[in-house]
Backbone and ligand atoms as CSV (ligand in chain L), in Angstrom:
chain,resi,resn,atom,element,x,y,z
A,1,MET,N,N,1.617,45.922,91.089
A,1,MET,CA,C,1.845,46.751,89.895
A,1,MET,C,C,1.704,45.885,88.644
A,2,THR,N,N,0.917,46.359,87.684
A,2,THR,CA,C,0.720,45.603,86.445
A,2,THR,C,C,1.543,46.231,85.320
A,3,THR,N,N,2.443,45.402,84.791
A,3,THR,CA,C,3.259,45.820,83.646
A,3,THR,C,C,2.742,45.115,82.400
A,4,VAL,N,N,2.671,45.844,81.288
A,4,VAL,CA,C,2.352,45.213,80.001
A,4,VAL,C,C,3.455,45.523,78.997
A,5,LEU,N,N,3.589,44.612,78.042
A,5,LEU,CA,C,4.596,44.755,76.987
A,5,LEU,C,C,3.892,45.004,75.659
A,6,TYR,N,N,4.273,46.070,74.976
A,6,TYR,CA,C,3.712,46.389,73.659
A,6,TYR,C,C,4.835,46.246,72.633
A,7,PRO,N,N,4.885,45.091,71.944
A,7,PRO,CA,C,5.972,44.873,70.977
A,7,PRO,C,C,5.536,45.214,69.551
A,8,GLY,N,N,6.497,45.519,68.728
A,8,GLY,CA,C,6.178,45.767,67.322
A,8,GLY,C,C,7.425,46.123,66.548
A,9,SER,N,N,7.257,46.240,65.237
A,9,SER,CA,C,8.392,46.647,64.406
A,9,SER,C,C,8.633,48.152,64.520
A,10,PHE,N,N,7.554,48.922,64.556
A,10,PHE,CA,C,7.648,50.383,64.738
A,10,PHE,C,C,8.674,51.007,63.784
A,11,ASP,N,N,8.521,50.739,62.503
A,11,ASP,CA,C,9.499,51.224,61.513
A,11,ASP,C,C,8.825,52.109,60.464
A,12,PRO,N,N,8.421,53.337,60.880
A,12,PRO,CA,C,8.592,53.951,62.198
A,12,PRO,C,C,7.274,53.893,62.997
A,13,ILE,N,N,7.356,54.330,64.268
A,13,ILE,CA,C,6.159,54.514,65.079
A,13,ILE,C,C,5.257,55.565,64.418
A,14,HIS,N,N,3.931,55.336,64.451
A,14,HIS,CA,C,3.000,56.345,63.896
A,14,HIS,C,C,1.922,56.673,64.932
A,15,ASN,N,N,1.000,57.563,64.546
A,15,ASN,CA,C,0.016,58.052,65.524
A,15,ASN,C,C,-0.923,56.952,66.026
A,16,GLY,N,N,-1.142,55.924,65.221
A,16,GLY,CA,C,-1.961,54.795,65.677
A,16,GLY,C,C,-1.277,54.041,66.810
A,17,HIS,N,N,0.037,53.841,66.679
A,17,HIS,CA,C,0.793,53.206,67.765
A,17,HIS,C,C,0.743,54.072,69.028
A,18,VAL,N,N,0.946,55.377,68.838
A,18,VAL,CA,C,0.958,56.285,69.995
A,18,VAL,C,C,-0.365,56.193,70.750
A,19,GLU,N,N,-1.455,56.140,69.986
A,19,GLU,CA,C,-2.777,56.059,70.615
A,19,GLU,C,C,-2.909,54.773,71.446
A,20,ILE,N,N,-2.392,53.659,70.933
A,20,ILE,CA,C,-2.484,52.393,71.690
A,20,ILE,C,C,-1.673,52.500,72.981
A,21,VAL,N,N,-0.490,53.110,72.909
A,21,VAL,CA,C,0.331,53.250,74.124
A,21,VAL,C,C,-0.351,54.186,75.115
A,22,GLU,N,N,-0.964,55.251,74.603
A,22,GLU,CA,C,-1.677,56.166,75.519
A,22,GLU,C,C,-2.791,55.431,76.259
A,23,THR,N,N,-3.517,54.583,75.532
A,23,THR,CA,C,-4.584,53.807,76.183
A,23,THR,C,C,-3.994,52.845,77.203
A,24,ALA,N,N,-2.951,52.116,76.812
A,24,ALA,CA,C,-2.335,51.157,77.744
A,24,ALA,C,C,-1.773,51.879,78.964
A,25,SER,N,N,-1.245,53.061,78.755
A,25,SER,CA,C,-0.651,53.794,79.873
A,25,SER,C,C,-1.705,54.271,80.874
A,26,ARG,N,N,-2.946,54.472,80.380
A,26,ARG,CA,C,-4.050,54.811,81.307
A,26,ARG,C,C,-4.537,53.571,82.050
A,27,LEU,N,N,-4.490,52.413,81.382
A,27,LEU,CA,C,-5.071,51.195,81.952
A,27,LEU,C,C,-4.128,50.458,82.903
A,28,PHE,N,N,-2.820,50.592,82.671
A,28,PHE,CA,C,-1.850,49.789,83.422
A,28,PHE,C,C,-0.803,50.680,84.076
A,29,ASP,N,N,-0.106,50.105,85.068
A,29,ASP,CA,C,0.862,50.897,85.827
A,29,ASP,C,C,2.120,51.200,85.021
A,30,ARG,N,N,2.555,50.232,84.229
A,30,ARG,CA,C,3.836,50.385,83.515
A,30,ARG,C,C,3.694,49.750,82.131
A,31,VAL,N,N,4.140,50.469,81.121
A,31,VAL,CA,C,4.070,49.965,79.746
A,31,VAL,C,C,5.496,49.934,79.188
A,32,VAL,N,N,5.916,48.749,78.741
A,32,VAL,CA,C,7.226,48.627,78.089
A,32,VAL,C,C,6.969,48.489,76.590
A,33,VAL,N,N,7.461,49.443,75.831
A,33,VAL,CA,C,7.323,49.412,74.369
A,33,VAL,C,C,8.630,48.867,73.808
A,34,ALA,N,N,8.518,47.778,73.040
A,34,ALA,CA,C,9.743,47.123,72.559
A,34,ALA,C,C,9.716,47.003,71.052
A,35,THR,N,N,10.758,47.503,70.429
A,35,THR,CA,C,10.890,47.318,68.989
A,35,THR,C,C,11.790,46.114,68.762
A,36,LEU,N,N,11.228,45.169,68.013
A,36,LEU,CA,C,11.896,43.898,67.797
A,36,LEU,C,C,12.222,43.733,66.325
A,37,HIS,N,N,13.375,43.166,66.062
A,37,HIS,CA,C,13.667,42.807,64.680
A,37,HIS,C,C,12.704,41.709,64.251
A,38,ASN,N,N,11.985,41.912,63.161
A,38,ASN,CA,C,11.035,40.918,62.662
A,38,ASN,C,C,11.685,40.153,61.518
A,39,PRO,N,N,12.057,38.878,61.768
A,39,PRO,CA,C,12.767,38.122,60.726
A,39,PRO,C,C,11.913,37.855,59.492
A,40,GLN,N,N,10.590,38.058,59.597
A,40,GLN,CA,C,9.693,37.856,58.445
A,40,GLN,C,C,9.754,39.044,57.485
A,41,LYS,N,N,10.319,40.162,57.958
A,41,LYS,CA,C,10.361,41.345,57.103
A,41,LYS,C,C,11.794,41.621,56.671
A,42,ARG,N,N,11.946,42.201,55.493
A,42,ARG,CA,C,13.275,42.572,55.043
A,42,ARG,C,C,13.843,43.662,55.943
A,43,SER,N,N,15.155,43.889,55.870
A,43,SER,CA,C,15.767,44.870,56.759
A,43,SER,C,C,15.022,46.191,56.649
A,44,GLY,N,N,14.867,46.842,57.771
A,44,GLY,CA,C,13.976,47.984,57.844
A,44,GLY,C,C,14.588,49.271,57.343
A,45,LEU,N,N,13.791,50.314,57.433
A,45,LEU,CA,C,14.262,51.650,57.062
A,45,LEU,C,C,15.172,52.197,58.150
A,46,PHE,N,N,14.677,52.179,59.404
A,46,PHE,CA,C,15.464,52.672,60.530
A,46,PHE,C,C,16.030,51.484,61.309
A,47,ASP,N,N,17.261,51.625,61.809
A,47,ASP,CA,C,17.804,50.544,62.643
A,47,ASP,C,C,17.142,50.592,64.028
A,48,LEU,N,N,17.405,49.565,64.827
A,48,LEU,CA,C,16.700,49.455,66.105
A,48,LEU,C,C,16.975,50.651,67.018
A,49,ALA,N,N,18.214,51.148,66.994
A,49,ALA,CA,C,18.557,52.284,67.859
A,49,ALA,C,C,17.765,53.525,67.458
A,50,GLU,N,N,17.637,53.754,66.149
A,50,GLU,CA,C,16.890,54.930,65.673
A,50,GLU,C,C,15.396,54.767,65.944
A,51,ARG,N,N,14.877,53.539,65.739
A,51,ARG,CA,C,13.457,53.319,66.059
A,51,ARG,C,C,13.189,53.591,67.537
A,52,SER,N,N,14.102,53.121,68.400
A,52,SER,CA,C,13.923,53.339,69.844
A,52,SER,C,C,13.962,54.828,70.169
A,53,ARG,N,N,14.865,55.543,69.512
A,53,ARG,CA,C,14.959,56.990,69.767
A,53,ARG,C,C,13.663,57.681,69.357
A,54,LEU,N,N,13.123,57.298,68.220
A,54,LEU,CA,C,11.883,57.927,67.739
A,54,LEU,C,C,10.687,57.543,68.616
A,55,ILE,N,N,10.673,56.297,69.098
A,55,ILE,CA,C,9.592,55.874,70.005
A,55,ILE,C,C,9.661,56.696,71.288
A,56,ALA,N,N,10.870,56.818,71.850
A,56,ALA,CA,C,11.024,57.566,73.107
A,56,ALA,C,C,10.603,59.029,72.922
A,57,ALA,N,N,10.992,59.616,71.799
A,57,ALA,CA,C,10.619,61.019,71.550
A,57,ALA,C,C,9.108,61.164,71.394
A,58,SER,N,N,8.479,60.169,70.808
A,58,SER,CA,C,7.031,60.240,70.535
A,58,SER,C,C,6.187,59.971,71.778
A,59,LEU,N,N,6.791,59.335,72.783
A,59,LEU,CA,C,6.041,58.952,73.986
A,59,LEU,C,C,6.536,59.680,75.226
A,60,ALA,N,N,7.309,60.748,75.026
A,60,ALA,CA,C,7.928,61.457,76.156
A,60,ALA,C,C,6.886,62.056,77.094
A,61,HIS,N,N,5.656,62.240,76.607
A,61,HIS,CA,C,4.598,62.837,77.441
A,61,HIS,C,C,3.985,61.819,78.405
A,62,LEU,N,N,4.394,60.561,78.337
A,62,LEU,CA,C,3.804,59.516,79.181
A,62,LEU,C,C,4.830,59.059,80.219
A,63,ASP,N,N,4.500,59.257,81.496
A,63,ASP,CA,C,5.476,58.991,82.566
A,63,ASP,C,C,5.744,57.513,82.809
A,64,ASN,N,N,4.765,56.670,82.555
A,64,ASN,CA,C,4.893,55.258,82.943
A,64,ASN,C,C,5.254,54.347,81.772
A,65,VAL,N,N,5.923,54.927,80.778
A,65,VAL,CA,C,6.291,54.166,79.580
A,65,VAL,C,C,7.813,54.062,79.472
A,66,GLU,N,N,8.290,52.851,79.188
A,66,GLU,CA,C,9.710,52.622,78.943
A,66,GLU,C,C,9.880,52.068,77.539
A,67,VAL,N,N,11.044,52.296,76.966
A,67,VAL,CA,C,11.302,51.855,75.594
A,67,VAL,C,C,12.535,50.968,75.582
A,68,THR,N,N,12.427,49.868,74.858
A,68,THR,CA,C,13.581,48.989,74.724
A,68,THR,C,C,13.568,48.351,73.341
A,69,SER,N,N,14.633,47.662,73.015
A,69,SER,CA,C,14.650,46.877,71.775
A,69,SER,C,C,15.209,45.501,72.101
A,70,PHE,N,N,14.871,44.542,71.258
A,70,PHE,CA,C,15.218,43.167,71.576
A,70,PHE,C,C,15.223,42.349,70.304
A,71,SER,N,N,16.026,41.296,70.276
A,71,SER,CA,C,16.028,40.381,69.125
A,71,SER,C,C,15.886,38.964,69.647
A,72,SER,N,N,14.693,38.593,70.004
A,72,SER,CA,C,14.454,37.249,70.531
A,72,SER,C,C,12.961,36.998,70.576
A,73,LEU,N,N,12.548,35.926,71.231
A,73,LEU,CA,C,11.111,35.681,71.357
A,73,LEU,C,C,10.469,36.763,72.214
A,74,VAL,N,N,9.307,37.220,71.795
A,74,VAL,CA,C,8.626,38.270,72.550
A,74,VAL,C,C,8.231,37.767,73.941
A,75,VAL,N,N,7.916,36.478,74.054
A,75,VAL,CA,C,7.515,35.965,75.368
A,75,VAL,C,C,8.689,35.954,76.342
A,76,ASP,N,N,9.914,35.769,75.827
A,76,ASP,CA,C,11.086,35.835,76.716
A,76,ASP,C,C,11.272,37.259,77.230
A,77,LEU,N,N,11.065,38.231,76.332
A,77,LEU,CA,C,11.154,39.626,76.767
A,77,LEU,C,C,10.060,39.938,77.783
A,78,ALA,N,N,8.851,39.399,77.542
A,78,ALA,CA,C,7.741,39.638,78.482
A,78,ALA,C,C,8.129,39.158,79.881
A,79,LYS,N,N,8.756,37.995,79.952
A,79,LYS,CA,C,9.160,37.475,81.272
A,79,LYS,C,C,10.270,38.340,81.866
A,80,GLU,N,N,11.212,38.745,81.024
A,80,GLU,CA,C,12.348,39.551,81.510
A,80,GLU,C,C,11.879,40.880,82.121
A,81,VAL,N,N,10.894,41.507,81.489
A,81,VAL,CA,C,10.428,42.811,82.011
A,81,VAL,C,C,9.271,42.652,83.003
A,82,GLU,N,N,8.949,41.377,83.306
A,82,GLU,CA,C,7.888,41.042,84.268
A,82,GLU,C,C,6.524,41.585,83.838
A,83,ALA,N,N,6.241,41.426,82.534
A,83,ALA,CA,C,4.944,41.863,82.008
A,83,ALA,C,C,3.874,40.811,82.306
A,84,SER,N,N,2.718,41.262,82.741
A,84,SER,CA,C,1.590,40.358,82.976
A,84,SER,C,C,0.933,39.969,81.661
A,85,PHE,N,N,0.966,40.877,80.688
A,85,PHE,CA,C,0.329,40.633,79.396
A,85,PHE,C,C,1.170,41.272,78.288
A,86,ILE,N,N,0.973,40.727,77.088
A,86,ILE,CA,C,1.399,41.423,75.874
A,86,ILE,C,C,0.186,42.222,75.404
A,87,VAL,N,N,0.407,43.441,74.952
A,87,VAL,CA,C,-0.672,44.284,74.423
A,87,VAL,C,C,-0.423,44.486,72.935
A,88,LYS,N,N,-1.470,44.314,72.128
A,88,LYS,CA,C,-1.373,44.588,70.688
A,88,LYS,C,C,-2.564,45.437,70.261
A,89,GLY,N,N,-2.362,46.268,69.258
A,89,GLY,CA,C,-3.459,47.056,68.700
A,89,GLY,C,C,-4.112,46.298,67.546
A,90,LEU,N,N,-5.409,46.480,67.410
A,90,LEU,CA,C,-6.127,45.885,66.273
A,90,LEU,C,C,-6.747,47.002,65.457
A,91,ARG,N,N,-6.350,47.088,64.174
A,91,ARG,CA,C,-6.888,48.147,63.323
A,91,ARG,C,C,-8.156,47.711,62.618
A,92,ALA,N,N,-8.169,46.506,62.119
A,92,ALA,CA,C,-9.293,46.038,61.298
A,92,ALA,C,C,-9.320,44.518,61.343
A,93,VAL,N,N,-10.359,43.950,60.740
A,93,VAL,CA,C,-10.488,42.485,60.727
A,93,VAL,C,C,-9.245,41.853,60.105
A,94,SER,N,N,-8.651,42.564,59.140
A,94,SER,CA,C,-7.478,42.012,58.457
A,94,SER,C,C,-6.314,41.762,59.415
A,95,ASP,N,N,-6.229,42.520,60.503
A,95,ASP,CA,C,-5.176,42.284,61.494
A,95,ASP,C,C,-5.467,41.055,62.342
A,96,PHE,N,N,-6.753,40.722,62.450
A,96,PHE,CA,C,-7.163,39.804,63.504
A,96,PHE,C,C,-6.581,38.401,63.344
A,97,GLU,N,N,-6.581,37.910,62.094
A,97,GLU,CA,C,-6.179,36.516,61.890
A,97,GLU,C,C,-4.731,36.282,62.329
A,98,SER,N,N,-3.820,37.135,61.867
A,98,SER,CA,C,-2.412,36.927,62.228
A,98,SER,C,C,-2.161,37.237,63.698
A,99,GLU,N,N,-2.861,38.253,64.223
A,99,GLU,CA,C,-2.665,38.592,65.637
A,99,GLU,C,C,-3.189,37.475,66.542
A,100,LEU,N,N,-4.325,36.880,66.156
A,100,LEU,CA,C,-4.870,35.776,66.948
A,100,LEU,C,C,-3.906,34.591,66.932
A,101,GLN,N,N,-3.346,34.316,65.748
A,101,GLN,CA,C,-2.401,33.204,65.644
A,101,GLN,C,C,-1.184,33.439,66.534
A,102,MET,N,N,-0.651,34.669,66.509
A,102,MET,CA,C,0.520,34.971,67.360
A,102,MET,C,C,0.151,34.876,68.834
A,103,ALA,N,N,-1.029,35.402,69.185
A,103,ALA,CA,C,-1.443,35.384,70.590
A,103,ALA,C,C,-1.584,33.945,71.093
A,104,GLN,N,N,-2.242,33.117,70.277
A,104,GLN,CA,C,-2.447,31.724,70.696
A,104,GLN,C,C,-1.119,30.977,70.779
A,105,THR,N,N,-0.212,31.261,69.835
A,105,THR,CA,C,1.095,30.608,69.864
A,105,THR,C,C,1.870,31.035,71.108
A,106,ASN,N,N,1.857,32.335,71.385
A,106,ASN,CA,C,2.601,32.827,72.550
A,106,ASN,C,C,2.048,32.257,73.851
A,107,THR,N,N,0.727,32.134,73.946
A,107,THR,CA,C,0.139,31.542,75.155
A,107,THR,C,C,0.539,30.079,75.275
A,108,THR,N,N,0.542,29.389,74.148
A,108,THR,CA,C,0.872,27.955,74.163
A,108,THR,C,C,2.310,27.711,74.605
A,109,ILE,N,N,3.236,28.541,74.109
A,109,ILE,CA,C,4.649,28.260,74.416
A,109,ILE,C,C,5.095,28.836,75.749
A,110,SER,N,N,4.287,29.737,76.336
A,110,SER,CA,C,4.795,30.415,77.537
A,110,SER,C,C,3.754,30.664,78.623
A,111,GLY,N,N,2.471,30.609,78.260
A,111,GLY,CA,C,1.431,30.986,79.226
A,111,GLY,C,C,1.186,32.482,79.278
A,112,VAL,N,N,1.944,33.277,78.502
A,112,VAL,CA,C,1.737,34.736,78.495
A,112,VAL,C,C,0.555,35.074,77.578
A,113,ASP,N,N,-0.440,35.750,78.117
A,113,ASP,CA,C,-1.639,36.108,77.347
A,113,ASP,C,C,-1.468,37.457,76.649
A,114,THR,N,N,-2.283,37.663,75.607
A,114,THR,CA,C,-2.271,38.921,74.844
A,114,THR,C,C,-3.617,39.613,74.982
A,115,LEU,N,N,-3.577,40.904,75.239
A,115,LEU,CA,C,-4.789,41.730,75.267
A,115,LEU,C,C,-4.796,42.598,74.019
A,116,PHE,N,N,-5.948,42.684,73.357
A,116,PHE,CA,C,-6.074,43.520,72.157
A,116,PHE,C,C,-6.772,44.829,72.492
A,117,ILE,N,N,-6.198,45.909,72.003
A,117,ILE,CA,C,-6.802,47.236,72.166
A,117,ILE,C,C,-7.218,47.720,70.783
A,118,PRO,N,N,-8.512,48.031,70.596
A,118,PRO,CA,C,-8.944,48.472,69.268
A,118,PRO,C,C,-8.418,49.866,68.938
A,119,SER,N,N,-8.029,50.027,67.701
A,119,SER,CA,C,-7.569,51.326,67.221
A,119,SER,C,C,-8.774,52.260,67.013
A,120,ALA,N,N,-8.574,53.536,67.256
A,120,ALA,CA,C,-9.637,54.503,66.927
A,120,ALA,C,C,-9.845,54.494,65.415
A,121,SER,N,N,-11.096,54.728,64.994
A,121,SER,CA,C,-11.379,54.678,63.556
A,121,SER,C,C,-10.533,55.699,62.791
A,122,SER,N,N,-10.211,56.809,63.442
A,122,SER,CA,C,-9.422,57.842,62.759
A,122,SER,C,C,-7.980,57.391,62.510
A,123,HIS,N,N,-7.562,56.305,63.154
A,123,HIS,CA,C,-6.196,55.819,62.982
A,123,HIS,C,C,-6.126,54.439,62.340
A,124,SER,N,N,-7.281,53.867,62.025
A,124,SER,CA,C,-7.285,52.440,61.678
A,124,SER,C,C,-6.659,52.161,60.309
A,125,PHE,N,N,-6.423,53.172,59.507
A,125,PHE,CA,C,-5.811,52.957,58.188
A,125,PHE,C,C,-4.294,53.127,58.223
A,126,LEU,N,N,-3.775,53.595,59.345
A,126,LEU,CA,C,-2.337,53.913,59.387
A,126,LEU,C,C,-1.488,52.643,59.366
A,127,ALA,N,N,-0.429,52.674,58.569
A,127,ALA,CA,C,0.491,51.545,58.480
A,127,ALA,C,C,1.881,52.096,58.180
A,128,SER,N,N,2.871,51.600,58.917
A,128,SER,CA,C,4.244,52.100,58.737
A,128,SER,C,C,4.707,51.947,57.287
A,129,LYS,N,N,4.335,50.825,56.678
A,129,LYS,CA,C,4.788,50.575,55.300
A,129,LYS,C,C,4.287,51.670,54.347
A,130,LEU,N,N,3.014,52.047,54.481
A,130,LEU,CA,C,2.460,53.075,53.597
A,130,LEU,C,C,3.072,54.443,53.908
A,131,ILE,N,N,3.313,54.707,55.181
A,131,ILE,CA,C,3.923,55.984,55.568
A,131,ILE,C,C,5.336,56.084,54.975
A,132,ARG,N,N,6.086,54.981,55.003
A,132,ARG,CA,C,7.429,54.994,54.392
A,132,ARG,C,C,7.322,55.292,52.895
A,133,GLU,N,N,6.358,54.682,52.245
A,133,GLU,CA,C,6.198,54.895,50.791
A,133,GLU,C,C,5.848,56.340,50.479
A,134,ILE,N,N,4.910,56.891,51.250
A,134,ILE,CA,C,4.493,58.279,51.001
A,134,ILE,C,C,5.678,59.221,51.210
A,135,ALA,N,N,6.415,58.982,52.319
A,135,ALA,CA,C,7.571,59.844,52.616
A,135,ALA,C,C,8.632,59.722,51.525
A,136,ARG,N,N,8.824,58.522,51.024
A,136,ARG,CA,C,9.844,58.282,49.996
A,136,ARG,C,C,9.600,59.140,48.758
A,137,PHE,N,N,8.314,59.345,48.452
A,137,PHE,CA,C,7.973,60.115,47.252
A,137,PHE,C,C,7.576,61.552,47.583
A,138,GLY,N,N,7.942,61.986,48.793
A,138,GLY,CA,C,7.752,63.391,49.145
A,138,GLY,C,C,6.336,63.769,49.496
A,139,GLY,N,N,5.479,62.792,49.806
A,139,GLY,CA,C,4.086,63.092,50.158
A,139,GLY,C,C,3.952,63.604,51.580
A,140,GLU,N,N,2.734,63.984,51.907
A,140,GLU,CA,C,2.448,64.626,53.196
A,140,GLU,C,C,2.181,63.559,54.269
A,141,ILE,N,N,3.042,63.476,55.273
A,141,ILE,CA,C,2.852,62.466,56.319
A,141,ILE,C,C,2.727,63.107,57.714
A,142,SER,N,N,2.716,64.450,57.768
A,142,SER,CA,C,2.780,65.100,59.077
A,142,SER,C,C,1.558,64.813,59.954
A,143,GLY,N,N,0.402,64.499,59.342
A,143,GLY,CA,C,-0.781,64.186,60.144
A,143,GLY,C,C,-0.828,62.740,60.609
A,144,MET,N,N,0.132,61.955,60.207
A,144,MET,CA,C,0.105,60.514,60.509
A,144,MET,C,C,1.144,60.089,61.528
A,145,VAL,N,N,2.154,60.914,61.735
A,145,VAL,CA,C,3.269,60.521,62.614
A,145,VAL,C,C,3.605,61.668,63.566
A,146,PRO,N,N,4.221,61.351,64.701
A,146,PRO,CA,C,4.683,62.411,65.601
A,146,PRO,C,C,5.747,63.283,64.914
A,147,PRO,N,N,5.921,64.532,65.387
A,147,PRO,CA,C,6.860,65.447,64.720
A,147,PRO,C,C,8.283,64.894,64.579
A,148,ALA,N,N,8.780,64.190,65.591
A,148,ALA,CA,C,10.154,63.658,65.508
A,148,ALA,C,C,10.281,62.651,64.369
A,149,VAL,N,N,9.220,61.891,64.134
A,149,VAL,CA,C,9.245,60.888,63.059
A,149,VAL,C,C,9.155,61.590,61.698
A,150,ALA,N,N,8.306,62.596,61.613
A,150,ALA,CA,C,8.203,63.346,60.355
A,150,ALA,C,C,9.565,63.941,59.995
A,151,ASP,N,N,10.259,64.490,60.991
A,151,ASP,CA,C,11.592,65.065,60.739
A,151,ASP,C,C,12.569,63.995,60.258
A,152,ALA,N,N,12.542,62.834,60.951
A,152,ALA,CA,C,13.485,61.760,60.609
A,152,ALA,C,C,13.219,61.231,59.198
A,153,LEU,N,N,11.944,61.099,58.834
A,153,LEU,CA,C,11.613,60.628,57.480
A,153,LEU,C,C,12.042,61.659,56.436
A,154,HIS,N,N,11.787,62.908,56.762
A,154,HIS,CA,C,12.170,63.980,55.838
A,154,HIS,C,C,13.681,63.952,55.600
A,155,GLN,N,N,14.421,63.852,56.699
A,155,GLN,CA,C,15.897,63.806,56.578
A,155,GLN,C,C,16.328,62.607,55.767
A,156,ARG,N,N,15.746,61.458,56.063
A,156,ARG,CA,C,16.179,60.222,55.413
A,156,ARG,C,C,15.960,60.277,53.897
A,157,PHE,N,N,14.813,60.807,53.499
A,157,PHE,CA,C,14.465,60.723,52.075
A,157,PHE,C,C,14.820,61.966,51.273
A,158,THR,N,N,14.854,63.118,51.911
A,158,THR,CA,C,15.177,64.287,51.100
A,158,THR,C,C,16.644,64.671,51.196
A,159,GLU,N,N,17.252,64.420,52.361
A,159,GLU,CA,C,18.639,64.870,52.514
A,159,GLU,C,C,19.643,63.787,52.139
A,160,SER,N,N,19.368,62.515,52.530
A,160,SER,CA,C,20.338,61.489,52.176
A,160,SER,C,C,19.913,60.698,50.949
A,161,ASN,N,N,18.654,60.923,50.498
A,161,ASN,CA,C,18.168,60.300,49.261
A,161,ASN,C,C,18.236,58.780,49.305
A,162,GLU,N,N,17.991,58.209,50.479
A,162,GLU,CA,C,18.093,56.755,50.630
A,162,GLU,C,C,16.894,56.046,50.002
A,163,GLU,N,N,17.113,54.835,49.519
A,163,GLU,CA,C,16.038,54.054,48.917
A,163,GLU,C,C,15.160,53.444,50.004
A,164,ILE,N,N,13.904,53.203,49.658
A,164,ILE,CA,C,12.965,52.590,50.597
A,164,ILE,C,C,13.167,51.074,50.634
A,165,HIS,N,N,12.985,50.497,51.844
A,165,HIS,CA,C,12.958,49.038,51.998
A,165,HIS,C,C,11.597,48.708,52.562
A,166,THR,N,N,10.817,47.883,51.903
A,166,THR,CA,C,9.493,47.557,52.422
A,166,THR,C,C,9.447,46.135,52.931
L,1,PNS,O1,O,4.737,45.426,64.160
L,1,PNS,P1,P,4.747,43.971,63.777
L,1,PNS,O2,O,5.696,43.727,62.641
L,1,PNS,O3,O,3.375,43.433,63.516
L,1,PNS,O4,O,5.333,43.205,65.048
L,1,PNS,C1,C,5.459,41.802,65.024
L,1,PNS,C2,C,6.305,41.357,66.213
L,1,PNS,C3,C,7.675,42.004,66.162
L,1,PNS,C4,C,5.613,41.722,67.490
L,1,PNS,C5,C,6.413,39.810,66.095
L,1,PNS,O5,O,7.024,39.488,64.886
L,1,PNS,C6,C,7.200,39.207,67.230
L,1,PNS,O6,O,6.674,39.031,68.294
L,1,PNS,N1,N,8.496,38.896,66.961
L,1,PNS,C7,C,9.401,38.376,67.956
L,1,PNS,C8,C,9.747,36.888,67.670
L,1,PNS,C9,C,8.682,35.998,68.259
L,1,PNS,O7,O,8.443,35.981,69.435
L,1,PNS,N2,N,8.021,35.244,67.350
L,1,PNS,C10,C,6.930,34.358,67.701
L,1,PNS,C11,C,5.594,35.083,67.605
L,1,PNS,S1,S,4.249,33.985,67.812
């Protein structure tokens, strides 16, 4: 059985992420989607528990997908869940440099390799940061995120009037 780990901030998960998980779920036996606290980014919009809930709701149609959260090295999580590979999505050339650096670093420190799955062109512009900004100002995000995420963003920004953190 081949397990892969798909890590990310997922703050929040969007349709581009969903597409990558759908592809991984067709290619591999088991996909573990993990939302990790990214110390390079300021505190997020949704906490890890809420991100996990939204990921699970968005991927409920996929039988071989599990959702978890973690605050540690991604390679340690990969070993813990017995993943053969880390899977990452690539949207554009701009993603490539940092993703290659992370992949090479992770292989160097652990031997865990990373496989890249290209994003569909229809999703290659999607970014959680931009979706948060659009939602914050009441813009239309329903075509970019799963329904559970659209609801959560709507609640966060229209009902509780919370400020955005980017
Ligand atoms: O969605 P993102 O923000 O691009 O995801 C980046 C993430 C969370 C996958 C990356 O920051 C990560 O792997 N963090 C865990 C800590 C770690 O292992 N750092 C070393 C990476 S070379």
